[in-house]
C-alpha positions in Angstrom: 22.5 -29.5 12.7 25.2 -30.6 15.1 26.3 -33.4 12.8 26.4 -31.0 9.9 28.4 -28.4 11.8 30.9 -31.1 12.8 31.2 -33.0 9.5 30.2 -30.5 6.8 27.7 -31.3 4.1 29.9 -33.5 1.9 30.5 -36.0 4.8 26.9 -35.7 6.3 25.1 -39.1 6.2 21.8 -40.2 7.6 23.7 -43.0 9.4 25.9 -40.4 11.2 22.8 -38.3 12.1 21.1 -41.5 13.4 24.1 -42.4 15.6 24.3 -38.9 17.0 20.5 -38.8 17.7 20.6 -42.3 19.3 18.1 -43.8 16.9 18.2 -46.5 14.2 19.0 -45.3 10.8 15.8 -46.8 9.4 13.9 -44.2 11.4 15.6 -41.4 9.5 15.3 -43.2 6.1 11.6 -43.8 6.7 10.9 -40.2 7.7 13.1 -38.3 5.4 14.5 -40.7 2.8 17.4 -38.5 1.7 19.9 -36.3 3.4 18.6 -33.4 1.3 15.1 -33.8 2.7 16.5 -34.0 6.3 18.6 -30.9 5.7 15.7 -29.0 4.3 13.5 -29.8 7.3 16.4 -29.0 9.7 16.8 -25.6 8.0 13.1 -24.8 8.2 12.9 -25.8 11.8 16.1 -24.1 12.8 15.0 -20.9 11.1 11.5 -21.1 12.5 12.7 -21.4 16.0 15.4 -18.9 15.9 14.1 -16.3 13.4 10.6 -15.5 14.4 8.4 -13.1 12.5 8.0 -10.0 14.6 4.9 -7.9 14.7 5.8 -4.6 16.5 3.5 -2.4 14.4 6.5 -0.8 12.7 8.1 -1.9 9.4 11.5 -0.7 10.6 11.3 -2.5 13.9 9.9 -5.7 12.3 12.7 -5.7 9.7 15.3 -5.0 12.5 14.1 -7.9 14.5 14.2 -10.2 11.5 17.7 -9.1 10.4 19.1 -9.3 13.9 17.7 -12.8 14.4 18.8 -13.9 11.0 22.4 -12.6 11.6 22.5 -14.2 15.1 21.3 -17.5 13.7 23.6 -17.5 10.7 26.7 -16.8 12.9 26.1 -19.8 15.2 28.2 -22.9 14.4 25.2 -24.8 13.1 23.8 -21.8 11.1 27.2 -21.1 9.6 27.7 -24.7 8.7 24.3 -24.8 7.0 24.9 -21.6 5.0 28.4 -22.7 4.0 27.2 -26.2 3.0 24.5 -24.8 0.8 26.8 -22.4 -0.9 29.7 -24.9 -1.3 27.6 -27.9 -2.5 24.6 -26.2 -4.0 26.3 -25.3 -7.2 27.0 -29.0 -8.1 24.4 -30.8 -6.0 21.0 -30.5 -7.7 19.1 -32.0 -4.8 20.7 -29.7 -2.3 20.1 -26.7 -4.5 16.4 -27.7 -4.9 16.1 -28.1 -1.1 17.7 -24.7 -0.6 15.3 -23.1 -3.1 12.3 -24.7 -1.4 13.6 -23.4 2.0 13.9 -19.8 0.7 10.5 -19.9 -1.1 8.9 -20.9 2.2 11.0 -18.6 4.4 10.6 -15.5 2.1 6.8 -16.1 2.1 6.8 -16.1 5.9 9.1 -13.1 6.2 7.0 -11.3 3.6 4.2 -11.0 6.1 6.2 -8.1 7.6 5.9 -6.2 4.4 2.3 -7.2 3.8 1.3 -5.9 7.3 3.2 -2.7 6.4 1.1 -2.4 3.2 -2.0 -3.0 5.2 -1.1 -0.2 7.7 -0.3 2.2 4.8 3.4 2.3 5.7 4.5 1.2 2.2 2.7 1.5 -1.1 0.3 -1.2 -2.3 2.1 -3.5 -4.7 5.4 -3.4 -2.9 7.2 -6.7 -3.5 7.6 -8.4 -0.1 10.3 -10.8 -1.4 12.4 -7.9 -2.8 12.2 -6.0 0.5 13.2 -9.1 2.5 16.0 -9.9 0.1 17.3 -6.4 0.4 17.5 -6.7 4.2 19.0 -10.2 4.4 21.3 -10.0 1.3 23.9 -7.7 2.9 24.1 -9.9 6.0 24.9 -13.0 4.0 27.3 -11.0 1.7 29.3 -10.0 4.8 29.3 -13.5 6.2 30.2 -15.3 2.9 32.0 -12.8 0.8 33.9 -10.5 3.1 34.1 -12.8 6.1 32.9 -10.0 8.4 30.4 -10.4 11.2 27.4 -8.2 10.6 27.3 -6.1 13.8 24.2 -4.3 15.1 25.3 -1.0 13.7 25.6 -2.5 10.2 22.2 -4.3 10.6 20.5 -1.0 11.6 22.1 0.8 8.7 20.8 -1.8 6.2 17.3 -1.9 7.8 17.1 1.9 7.8 18.1 2.1 4.1 15.6 -0.6 3.1 12.7 0.8 5.2 13.3 4.3 3.9 13.4 3.0 0.3 10.3 0.9 0.7 8.2 3.6 2.4 9.8 7.0 1.8 9.7 8.1 -1.8 7.3 5.8 -3.6 10.0 4.0 -5.4 9.6 0.8 -3.4 10.3 -2.5 -5.2 7.2 -3.5 -7.1 5.9 -7.0 -7.5 7.6 -8.9 -10.2 5.5 -9.6 -13.3 
């Protein structure tokens, strides 16, 4: 992550990562094989460590913890480098785009536990689409970072979470599972 933050994705090499880590490059090639595989695992590990799945017993509080952690992680130098690398290179680098999609499939499934627990408690209707709820929470954060260049402050995060939690639980028009 430090090498990516310093060099950017286009200049990232397994050789550079190996030098920084103080290991022989064959160690990285044997374990990951490609920089995309290394980046994918780094993304998963980074997100897993810094964006835990809260279980407070409240949909709103779980979503707030997720959104706050995601925003804090995405605004670190390493997190921002990762997000910008995927956005910048993903459109023309098929391997990176595939690694990014695998990351989000795994991450949305983990984050979706928040919604599944809320369904189990009766906080949201059965059939509520966990992925759509999580995307509705995280999307505005990344929009601010990548499109408007603004930092998502706590007031903004709370506003988004309150809107999503109310929509998912309040009027029965929560996003339904995709068919």
